[in-house]
C-alpha positions as CSV (number, residue, x, y, z in Angstrom):
1,X,21.7,10.6,37.9
2,X,18.5,9.0,36.7
3,X,17.0,9.7,33.6
4,X,13.7,11.5,33.2
5,X,11.0,9.2,32.5
6,X,13.5,6.3,31.9
7,X,12.6,3.2,33.9
8,X,14.8,0.0,34.6
9,X,13.7,-3.4,34.3
10,X,15.0,-7.1,34.3
11,X,14.0,-9.1,31.5
12,X,15.0,-12.9,32.3
13,X,17.8,-11.9,34.0
14,X,19.5,-9.2,32.2
15,X,18.4,-5.6,33.0
16,X,17.0,-2.8,30.1
17,X,16.3,0.7,30.4
18,X,12.7,1.7,28.9
19,X,10.0,4.6,28.6
20,X,7.3,5.6,30.8
21,X,4.1,4.3,29.6
22,X,6.0,1.6,27.1
23,X,4.5,-1.7,27.4
24,X,7.0,-5.2,28.0
25,X,6.4,-6.3,24.6
26,X,7.7,-3.2,22.9
27,X,10.6,-2.8,25.1
28,X,11.3,-6.7,24.5
29,X,11.0,-6.6,20.6
30,X,13.5,-2.9,20.8
31,X,15.9,-5.2,22.3
32,X,15.5,-7.7,20.3
33,X,13.8,-10.3,22.7
34,X,11.6,-12.7,21.4
35,X,8.1,-12.8,23.2
36,X,5.4,-14.4,20.5
37,X,2.5,-12.5,19.7
38,X,-0.4,-12.2,16.8
39,X,-2.7,-9.6,17.7
40,X,-0.1,-7.1,18.3
41,X,0.9,-4.6,15.5
42,X,2.7,-1.1,16.3
43,X,0.1,0.2,14.4
44,X,-2.7,-0.3,16.2
45,X,-4.1,0.0,19.7
46,X,-3.3,-2.7,21.3
47,X,-6.1,-6.1,21.6
48,X,-4.9,-8.5,24.1
49,X,-7.0,-11.0,22.4
50,X,-4.4,-14.0,21.4
51,X,-2.7,-14.1,24.7
52,X,0.2,-16.0,23.3
53,X,2.4,-13.3,24.6
54,X,2.2,-14.2,28.2
55,X,5.2,-13.6,31.2
56,X,5.3,-13.8,34.7
57,X,6.2,-11.0,36.9
58,X,8.1,-12.0,40.4
59,X,6.1,-10.9,42.7
60,X,2.6,-11.3,41.2
61,X,0.4,-14.3,40.6
62,X,-0.6,-15.4,37.4
63,X,0.9,-14.7,33.6
64,X,0.4,-11.4,32.3
65,X,-0.1,-10.1,28.7
66,X,3.2,-8.3,27.5
67,X,1.3,-6.3,25.1
68,X,-1.2,-4.9,27.7
69,X,1.4,-4.4,30.6
70,X,3.4,-1.7,31.2
71,X,6.6,-1.4,32.7
72,X,7.2,-0.6,36.2
73,X,10.7,0.8,37.9
74,X,12.0,-2.5,39.0
75,X,9.7,-4.9,37.8
76,X,11.6,-8.5,36.7
77,X,9.7,-10.2,34.2
78,X,10.6,-13.8,32.9
79,X,9.2,-14.4,29.3
80,X,9.5,-18.9,29.4
81,X,8.4,-21.0,32.1
82,X,6.8,-24.8,31.9
83,X,3.8,-22.7,33.4
84,X,4.1,-19.8,30.0
85,X,4.5,-22.6,28.0
86,X,1.8,-24.5,29.0
87,X,-0.4,-21.3,28.8
88,X,0.6,-20.6,25.1
89,X,0.2,-24.6,24.0
90,X,-3.6,-24.4,24.9
91,X,-4.1,-21.1,23.7
92,X,-2.6,-22.0,20.5
93,X,-4.9,-25.0,19.8
94,X,-7.9,-22.9,20.5
95,X,-6.5,-20.7,17.8
96,X,-6.0,-23.5,15.3
97,X,-9.7,-24.6,16.1
98,X,-11.0,-21.3,14.4
99,X,-8.2,-21.4,11.5
100,X,-8.6,-23.5,8.6
101,X,-5.0,-24.4,7.1
102,X,-4.7,-23.6,3.4
103,X,-0.4,-22.6,3.3
104,X,0.0,-23.9,-0.3
105,X,-1.1,-20.2,-1.6
106,X,-0.7,-18.4,1.6
107,X,0.3,-14.7,2.0
108,X,2.6,-16.0,5.3
109,X,3.9,-19.3,3.1
110,X,7.4,-18.2,3.2
111,X,7.0,-16.1,7.2
112,X,4.2,-18.0,9.3
113,X,4.3,-17.1,12.6
114,X,1.4,-19.3,13.8
115,X,2.9,-22.1,12.1
116,X,6.4,-21.5,13.5
117,X,4.5,-20.9,17.4
118,X,3.0,-24.5,17.0
119,X,5.5,-26.1,16.1
120,X,8.0,-24.6,18.8
121,X,5.1,-25.2,21.4
122,X,4.7,-28.6,20.3
123,X,1.3,-28.0,19.5
124,X,-1.7,-30.6,18.4
125,X,-3.2,-28.3,15.6
126,X,-5.9,-31.1,15.7
127,X,-7.0,-31.1,19.0
128,X,-10.3,-29.2,19.0
129,X,-12.8,-29.3,16.4
130,X,-12.9,-26.7,13.6
131,X,-15.6,-24.7,14.3
132,X,-15.2,-22.4,11.1
133,X,-15.5,-25.2,8.8
134,X,-17.7,-24.0,6.0
135,X,-17.6,-20.3,7.0
136,X,-18.1,-18.3,3.7
137,X,-15.5,-16.1,2.0
138,X,-16.4,-12.8,1.3
139,X,-15.3,-10.6,-2.1
140,X,-15.5,-7.5,-1.9
141,X,-15.2,-6.2,-5.9
142,X,-12.2,-7.9,-7.7
143,X,-9.7,-6.6,-5.2
144,X,-10.4,-8.1,-1.9
145,X,-11.4,-11.9,-0.6
146,X,-11.5,-11.9,2.5
147,X,-11.9,-15.9,4.4
148,X,-14.0,-16.0,7.6
149,X,-12.3,-19.6,7.7
150,X,-9.2,-18.5,8.2
151,X,-9.8,-15.8,10.6
152,X,-9.1,-15.7,14.3
153,X,-11.1,-12.7,15.3
154,X,-8.2,-10.6,16.7
155,X,-9.8,-7.9,15.5
156,X,-6.8,-6.2,14.1
157,X,-8.5,-5.7,10.8
158,X,-11.3,-4.4,12.4
159,X,-8.6,-1.5,14.2
160,X,-7.0,-1.0,10.9
161,X,-10.2,-0.4,8.7
162,X,-11.1,2.4,11.3
163,X,-7.5,4.1,11.8
164,X,-7.7,4.1,8.6
165,X,-11.3,6.1,8.3
166,X,-13.9,3.8,6.8
167,X,-15.0,1.3,9.5
168,X,-16.5,-0.9,7.2
169,X,-15.5,-3.9,9.1
170,X,-17.1,-4.7,12.4
171,X,-16.9,-7.2,15.2
172,X,-20.1,-8.7,15.8
173,X,-21.0,-11.2,18.4
174,X,-22.8,-14.5,17.3
175,X,-23.7,-16.8,19.7
176,X,-20.9,-17.1,22.1
177,X,-18.3,-15.9,20.0
178,X,-17.3,-12.4,17.9
179,X,-16.9,-12.6,14.6
180,X,-15.7,-10.2,12.2
181,X,-18.1,-9.6,9.2
182,X,-18.4,-6.5,6.3
183,X,-20.8,-3.7,7.4
184,X,-24.4,-4.5,6.1
185,X,-25.5,-0.8,6.8
186,X,-26.1,1.3,3.4
187,X,-24.0,3.7,4.4
188,X,-20.9,1.8,4.7
189,X,-18.8,0.5,1.8
190,X,-15.4,-1.2,1.3
191,X,-12.3,1.0,-0.5
192,X,-10.3,-1.8,-1.3
193,X,-7.4,-0.2,0.8
194,X,-6.2,-3.3,1.5
195,X,-5.1,-2.1,5.3
196,X,-7.3,-5.4,6.4
197,X,-4.9,-7.3,4.9
198,X,-1.5,-5.8,5.8
199,X,-2.5,-6.5,9.3
200,X,-4.0,-9.4,9.1
201,X,-1.3,-12.1,11.1
202,X,-3.0,-15.2,10.0
203,X,-4.0,-14.8,6.0
204,X,-7.6,-14.2,6.0
205,X,-7.3,-11.4,3.6
206,X,-6.1,-11.6,0.1
207,X,-5.8,-9.3,-3.0
208,X,-7.8,-11.7,-5.7
209,X,-5.4,-12.7,-8.4
210,X,-5.5,-14.1,-11.6
211,X,-2.1,-15.7,-12.2
212,X,-3.9,-18.2,-14.3
213,X,-4.8,-15.2,-17.1
214,X,-1.1,-13.9,-16.9
215,X,0.2,-17.6,-17.7
216,X,-2.2,-18.2,-20.3
217,X,-1.6,-15.1,-22.0
218,X,1.7,-15.9,-21.9
219,X,1.1,-19.2,-24.0
220,X,-0.9,-17.3,-26.3
221,X,1.5,-16.5,-29.4
222,X,-1.5,-14.1,-31.1
223,X,-0.7,-11.8,-28.2
224,X,1.9,-9.2,-27.2
225,X,2.3,-9.8,-23.0
226,X,4.1,-6.5,-21.3
227,X,4.4,-6.1,-18.0
228,X,4.9,-2.4,-16.5
229,X,5.9,-1.9,-12.6
230,X,5.0,0.9,-10.7
231,X,7.6,3.6,-8.6
232,X,7.2,1.6,-5.3
233,X,7.9,-1.7,-6.4
234,X,11.9,-1.0,-6.9
235,X,12.2,-0.1,-3.0
236,X,9.9,-3.1,-1.6
237,X,10.1,-6.3,-3.4
238,X,13.2,-7.3,-2.0
239,X,12.0,-7.9,1.0
240,X,10.2,-10.8,-0.2
241,X,13.7,-11.8,-1.2
242,X,15.3,-11.6,2.3
243,X,16.5,-8.0,1.5
244,X,16.6,-4.9,4.1
245,X,13.5,-2.8,3.4
246,X,14.0,0.2,0.7
247,X,16.6,-1.7,-1.4
248,X,16.4,-0.9,-4.4
249,X,16.1,-3.5,-7.0
250,X,15.2,-1.7,-10.1
251,X,18.2,-3.5,-12.4
252,X,16.8,-6.9,-10.9
253,X,13.2,-6.5,-10.9
254,X,13.6,-5.8,-14.7
255,X,15.6,-9.0,-15.3
256,X,13.1,-11.3,-13.2
257,X,10.4,-10.3,-15.4
258,X,12.3,-10.9,-18.4
259,X,13.0,-14.1,-17.0
260,X,9.2,-14.8,-16.9
261,X,9.2,-14.8,-20.6
262,X,8.5,-11.5,-20.8
263,X,10.3,-9.3,-23.6
264,X,9.1,-5.9,-22.7
265,X,9.1,-3.9,-19.4
266,X,8.0,-0.8,-18.5
267,X,8.7,1.5,-15.8
268,X,5.2,3.5,-14.8
269,X,7.2,6.2,-13.5
270,X,7.5,7.6,-17.0
271,X,3.8,7.4,-16.5
272,X,4.1,9.2,-13.2
273,X,6.3,11.9,-15.1
274,X,3.1,12.5,-17.8
275,X,0.7,12.7,-14.6
276,X,2.8,15.2,-13.2
277,X,2.5,17.5,-16.0
278,X,-1.2,17.0,-16.7
279,X,-1.6,17.5,-12.8
280,X,0.3,20.5,-12.5
281,X,-1.1,22.1,-15.6
282,X,-4.8,21.5,-14.8
283,X,-4.0,23.1,-11.1
284,X,-2.3,26.3,-12.7
285,X,-5.1,26.5,-14.4
286,X,-7.9,26.4,-11.6
287,X,-5.7,29.2,-9.6
288,X,-5.9,31.0,-12.9
289,X,-9.4,30.7,-14.1
290,X,-10.8,30.7,-10.6
291,X,-12.4,27.1,-11.2
292,X,-13.1,24.6,-8.2
293,X,-10.4,24.5,-5.5
294,X,-8.9,22.8,-3.5
295,X,-8.0,20.7,-6.3
296,X,-7.4,16.5,-4.9
297,X,-4.7,13.9,-6.2
298,X,-7.1,11.2,-8.2
299,X,-4.5,8.6,-8.3
300,X,-5.1,6.7,-5.4
301,X,-8.1,4.7,-6.6
302,X,-9.0,4.0,-2.9
303,X,-9.5,7.2,-2.3
304,X,-11.8,8.1,-5.0
305,X,-14.1,5.0,-4.0
306,X,-14.1,7.2,-0.8
307,X,-15.3,10.0,-3.0
308,X,-17.8,8.6,-5.0
309,X,-19.4,6.7,-2.7
310,X,-19.0,8.7,1.1
311,X,-19.0,12.2,-0.7
312,X,-19.9,12.6,-4.0
313,X,-19.9,16.3,-3.7
314,X,-16.1,16.7,-4.0
315,X,-16.0,15.0,-7.4
316,X,-15.5,18.4,-9.1
317,X,-12.5,18.7,-6.6
318,X,-10.9,15.4,-8.3
319,X,-8.2,16.4,-10.5
320,X,-9.4,14.8,-13.9
321,X,-5.9,13.4,-14.6
322,X,-5.8,9.5,-15.1
323,X,-3.2,7.0,-12.5
324,X,-0.1,7.0,-13.9
325,X,-0.4,3.0,-14.2
326,X,-3.4,4.0,-16.9
327,X,-1.5,6.8,-18.4
328,X,1.2,4.3,-18.9
329,X,-1.6,1.5,-20.3
330,X,-2.8,4.2,-22.5
331,X,0.5,5.2,-23.9
332,X,1.7,1.3,-24.6
333,X,-1.5,0.8,-26.5
334,X,-1.8,3.8,-28.7
335,X,2.0,5.0,-28.8
336,X,4.3,2.2,-28.6
337,X,2.1,-0.4,-29.9
338,X,1.4,1.6,-33.2
339,X,5.1,2.3,-33.6
340,X,5.8,-1.3,-33.0
341,X,3.2,-2.2,-35.4
342,X,0.9,-3.9,-32.9
343,X,-2.8,-3.8,-32.5
344,X,-4.3,-2.3,-29.0
345,X,-6.2,-5.2,-29.1
346,X,-3.2,-7.6,-29.2
347,X,-1.3,-5.9,-26.5
348,X,-1.5,-7.5,-23.0
349,X,-0.8,-4.9,-20.2
350,X,0.4,-6.8,-16.9
351,X,0.8,-3.9,-14.0
352,X,2.8,-4.9,-10.9
353,X,1.1,-2.8,-8.0
354,X,1.5,-2.0,-4.8
355,X,-2.0,-1.7,-4.2
356,X,-5.2,-4.4,-4.4
357,X,-7.5,-1.3,-5.3
358,X,-5.6,-0.9,-8.8
359,X,-7.1,-4.3,-9.8
360,X,-10.6,-2.4,-8.8
361,X,-9.2,1.1,-11.0
362,X,-8.6,-1.3,-14.3
363,X,-12.0,-2.4,-14.3
364,X,-13.5,1.2,-14.4
365,X,-15.6,2.2,-17.3
366,X,-14.5,5.3,-17.6
367,X,-11.0,4.6,-18.4
368,X,-11.7,2.6,-21.5
369,X,-10.5,3.8,-24.6
370,X,-12.3,3.0,-27.7
371,X,-13.5,0.0,-25.9
372,X,-10.4,-0.6,-24.6
373,X,-9.0,-1.4,-21.4
374,X,-5.8,0.3,-20.7
375,X,-4.6,-2.6,-18.4
376,X,-5.8,-6.2,-18.5
377,X,-4.4,-7.3,-15.4
378,X,-2.8,-6.3,-12.1
379,X,-0.7,-8.3,-9.8
380,X,0.4,-6.7,-6.6
381,X,4.1,-6.8,-5.1
382,X,3.6,-10.3,-3.0
383,X,1.8,-11.9,-6.0
384,X,4.5,-10.9,-8.4
385,X,7.2,-12.5,-6.2
386,X,4.8,-15.6,-5.4
387,X,5.3,-15.9,-9.6
388,X,9.0,-15.9,-9.4
389,X,9.3,-17.7,-6.6
390,X,7.0,-20.5,-7.9
391,X,9.9,-20.5,-11.0
392,X,12.7,-20.3,-8.7
393,X,13.4,-17.3,-9.8
394,X,15.3,-15.2,-7.1
395,X,15.5,-11.4,-6.9
396,X,19.0,-11.6,-4.9
397,X,20.8,-13.5,-6.6
398,X,19.4,-12.4,-10.2
399,X,22.1,-10.5,-12.3
400,X,21.2,-7.2,-12.4
401,X,19.7,-6.1,-16.3
402,X,21.0,-2.9,-17.3
403,X,18.7,-2.6,-20.1
404,X,16.4,0.3,-18.8
405,X,12.1,0.3,-19.3
406,X,10.8,-0.4,-22.7
407,X,10.1,3.4,-23.1
408,X,12.6,5.1,-21.6
409,X,14.2,6.4,-18.5
410,X,12.3,8.7,-16.1
411,X,12.8,11.2,-13.7
412,X,13.3,11.1,-10.1
413,X,10.1,13.1,-10.0
414,X,8.2,9.9,-11.3
415,X,10.0,7.8,-9.0
416,X,9.1,9.3,-6.0
417,X,5.2,9.1,-6.4
418,X,5.6,5.9,-4.2
419,X,5.9,7.8,-1.5
420,X,3.6,10.1,0.9
421,X,3.9,14.0,-0.3
422,X,5.9,12.3,-3.5
423,X,2.8,13.5,-6.4
424,X,2.6,16.9,-4.5
425,X,6.3,17.5,-4.7
426,X,6.5,16.3,-8.6
427,X,3.5,18.6,-9.1
428,X,5.1,21.2,-7.5
429,X,7.7,21.6,-9.1
430,X,6.7,21.3,-12.7
431,X,3.8,24.0,-11.5
432,X,7.0,26.4,-10.6
433,X,7.7,25.9,-14.6
434,X,4.3,26.8,-15.4
435,X,4.0,29.6,-13.5
436,X,7.3,31.3,-13.8
437,X,8.6,29.5,-17.4
438,X,12.0,28.3,-15.6
439,X,12.9,25.4,-14.3
440,X,13.9,25.2,-10.2
441,X,17.5,25.3,-9.2
442,X,16.6,23.3,-5.5
443,X,13.9,20.9,-6.8
444,X,13.5,19.3,-3.1
445,X,10.0,20.4,-1.4
446,X,11.2,19.4,2.4
447,X,7.9,20.2,4.1
448,X,5.8,17.7,2.2
449,X,7.5,14.9,3.1
450,X,7.8,11.8,5.4
451,X,5.1,9.6,6.5
452,X,3.2,11.3,9.0
453,X,-0.6,11.0,8.6
454,X,-1.2,15.1,8.0
455,X,1.6,17.1,6.7
456,X,0.7,21.1,5.7
457,X,3.0,23.4,4.0
458,X,2.6,26.9,1.9
459,X,4.7,26.8,-0.8
460,X,5.7,30.0,-3.0
461,X,6.0,29.8,-6.7
462,X,7.0,33.1,-7.9
463,X,4.7,35.7,-6.8
464,X,2.2,33.0,-5.5
465,X,1.6,31.4,-2.4
466,X,0.1,28.0,-3.1
467,X,-1.7,26.7,0.3
468,X,-1.1,22.4,0.3
469,X,-1.6,19.2,2.4
470,X,-0.6,16.0,2.1
471,X,-2.4,13.0,4.0
472,X,-2.5,9.6,4.0
473,X,-5.5,7.5,5.7
474,X,-9.2,8.7,5.1
475,X,-9.5,9.7,8.6
476,X,-6.4,12.5,7.8
477,X,-8.6,13.4,4.7
478,X,-11.5,14.1,7.0
479,X,-9.4,16.9,9.1
480,X,-8.6,18.4,5.9
481,X,-12.2,18.1,4.8
482,X,-13.4,19.3,8.3
483,X,-10.5,22.9,7.8
484,X,-12.1,23.1,4.5
485,X,-15.7,23.5,5.7
486,X,-14.7,26.5,7.4
487,X,-12.7,27.8,5.7
488,X,-13.0,26.9,2.1
489,X,-10.0,28.9,1.4
490,X,-8.0,26.5,3.6
491,X,-6.2,24.6,0.5
492,X,-5.5,25.0,-3.2
493,X,-3.9,21.7,-3.5
494,X,-4.5,18.7,-1.7
495,X,-2.6,15.1,-1.7
496,X,-4.5,12.3,-0.3
497,X,-3.0,8.3,0.1
498,X,-5.6,5.7,1.4
499,X,-2.7,3.6,3.1
500,X,-0.6,4.3,5.5
501,X,2.7,6.3,4.1
502,X,1.4,6.2,0.4
503,X,2.3,3.6,-1.7
504,X,5.1,2.2,0.2
505,X,2.7,0.9,2.6
506,X,-0.1,-0.3,0.3
507,X,-2.6,-3.3,0.6
508,X,-0.6,-5.1,-2.3
509,X,3.2,-4.4,-0.8
510,X,5.0,-6.9,1.6
511,X,4.3,-7.8,4.8
512,X,5.1,-7.3,7.8
513,X,5.4,-3.7,7.5
514,X,5.3,-0.7,10.7
515,X,6.8,2.7,10.5
516,X,10.9,2.0,10.4
517,X,10.1,0.0,7.2
518,X,7.8,2.4,5.2
519,X,10.4,5.1,6.3
520,X,13.0,2.9,4.8
521,X,11.1,2.4,1.5
522,X,10.2,6.1,1.1
523,X,13.8,6.9,1.6
524,X,15.0,4.1,-1.1
525,X,12.4,6.6,-3.4
526,X,14.4,9.7,-2.4
527,X,18.0,8.5,-2.6
528,X,17.1,7.8,-6.8
529,X,15.7,11.0,-7.2
530,X,18.6,12.8,-5.5
531,X,21.0,11.1,-7.7
532,X,19.0,11.6,-10.8
533,X,20.1,13.7,-13.5
534,X,16.9,14.6,-14.2
535,X,14.6,15.7,-11.3
536,X,11.3,17.3,-13.1
537,X,9.1,16.1,-15.3
538,X,9.0,18.6,-18.0
539,X,12.1,18.3,-18.5
540,X,12.6,14.6,-19.4
541,X,13.1,14.3,-23.3
542,X,11.3,11.1,-23.4
543,X,8.0,12.9,-22.1
544,X,9.2,15.8,-24.6
545,X,9.1,13.2,-27.6
546,X,5.8,11.8,-26.5
547,X,4.1,15.2,-26.4
548,X,5.6,16.2,-30.0
549,X,4.5,12.9,-31.7
550,X,1.3,11.8,-29.9
551,X,0.2,13.9,-27.4
552,X,-0.1,17.5,-29.7
553,X,-3.6,16.2,-30.4
554,X,-6.2,17.1,-28.0
555,X,-8.1,14.2,-28.5
556,X,-5.3,12.0,-27.7
557,X,-4.3,14.4,-24.1
558,X,-8.3,13.5,-23.6
559,X,-8.7,9.8,-24.0
560,X,-5.5,8.5,-22.9
561,X,-4.4,11.5,-19.7
562,X,-8.1,12.3,-18.2
563,X,-11.3,10.7,-17.0
564,X,-14.3,11.5,-15.3
565,X,-16.5,10.0,-11.9
566,X,-19.4,9.1,-11.0
567,X,-21.4,8.3,-7.4
568,X,-21.4,5.0,-6.7
569,X,-23.7,2.9,-5.3
570,X,-23.2,0.5,-2.3
571,X,-22.0,-3.0,-3.9
572,X,-23.5,-6.4,-3.1
573,X,-20.7,-8.8,-2.5
574,X,-21.1,-12.4,-3.1
575,X,-20.0,-15.3,-0.9
576,X,-18.4,-17.9,-1.8
């Protein structure tokens, strides 16, 4: 008996079963049949522009793009033939005519599809003139750069920007070609989420790196250079060294950073514990004292930029609590440094972050403490991997360090910040304690977990019902805002992350990425939390000591843990 909606097809002489509505390329990839493609990404709509995924269908004339052709019962598909290979060769030669080669420092240097395809199909990469020679590079703040001379105009970045909910990148016709350009409209601006970068197949987008600054600081004997790494890094950076997504490499990561000559390595998850406590207290205060609700999280700098530029009327609803990275930087410079007898001006804090927007975040004037930035430098996950490889440090082979983070061990609550829903869940664990005076027995809040774009739940804490929503991608935040417009009491607390899946899918994370990879990365973090002895921030003995010795003063809490927001104007982006 035939299964409902199941379709049988033949690919290269072998029978496969697919689902009605499935494309040839999707079925092939599910069965590990290699069909080349550049403009296809499972997150996004079909583009059909690169024309590298060509196949033949027996009984039909011509070639077909497998990314846009649906399977049909009894269809016989051929993935390789002289006609297919010749067409791919020509199409690749045309693609190279609009892609300037700068392979040395490219995002895809270790895993370049277009270069591999050129070798496979014996492509003369210089057959056609380089029509994009001299095309400009756009710089989006200090976070992102877009080298238009590398862009093949496949449209994936435009679609990613649209799917996020920003629509800053546009496809414009210039003479006989369509080109990707940033919007010149006054009401459109980049939020630096970096999803254009993680979905670009040819490395036209990059985070703005400052490797030389790190190198110079480590050589300056007067400076104490310390590194701190974000919660999600431990379950993602392994991919850069051939490990499976979700593989937790905390010990190896600390050991690798120390091999760079860095003596002190801090875990930002400890800063997340402090963020959790302050955020839970603010939530409880807002609920008890009828202050603006819902409270929105503010640890995602891309979301904050969206609010400050697109909807500044929401600023009073953002929690004033700083992100874990900024709080941890403040604790390093004004708590730890003092205990070490160091001048904060001589301490250089380098953050390893999943997000290119964090580069923008550390430059915010609102975060300065006595004129000093809490964090001096941000390297993304990929940039750290690049730096390690340049020093011939292989994370996969390095011996795991047994040493813990310099200040101490975070809770499981601090670690899960890297997954969508993690901030919410961590705060709810502590809010329960703030409202009831008791610690939770079962600390999991499964309803807010998962990589889905929009999750909502009613959470009972004591006698109080807290209505919450967890969203990733701005487009889903807009859905929450639409609900609130109809019903201002719809939610008490909302977590917003700009990137698909939260920080584990951030613009600074390893590529490629899709939902299956995001799930594995998230699960790696939840596995740590599940095994952890202490899973609520307020129970962390290290954090208790920090509050007792440093955050017992209101001025220190305000300087290090809280901030304010300002309406932003459209930035003027320079060209190179």
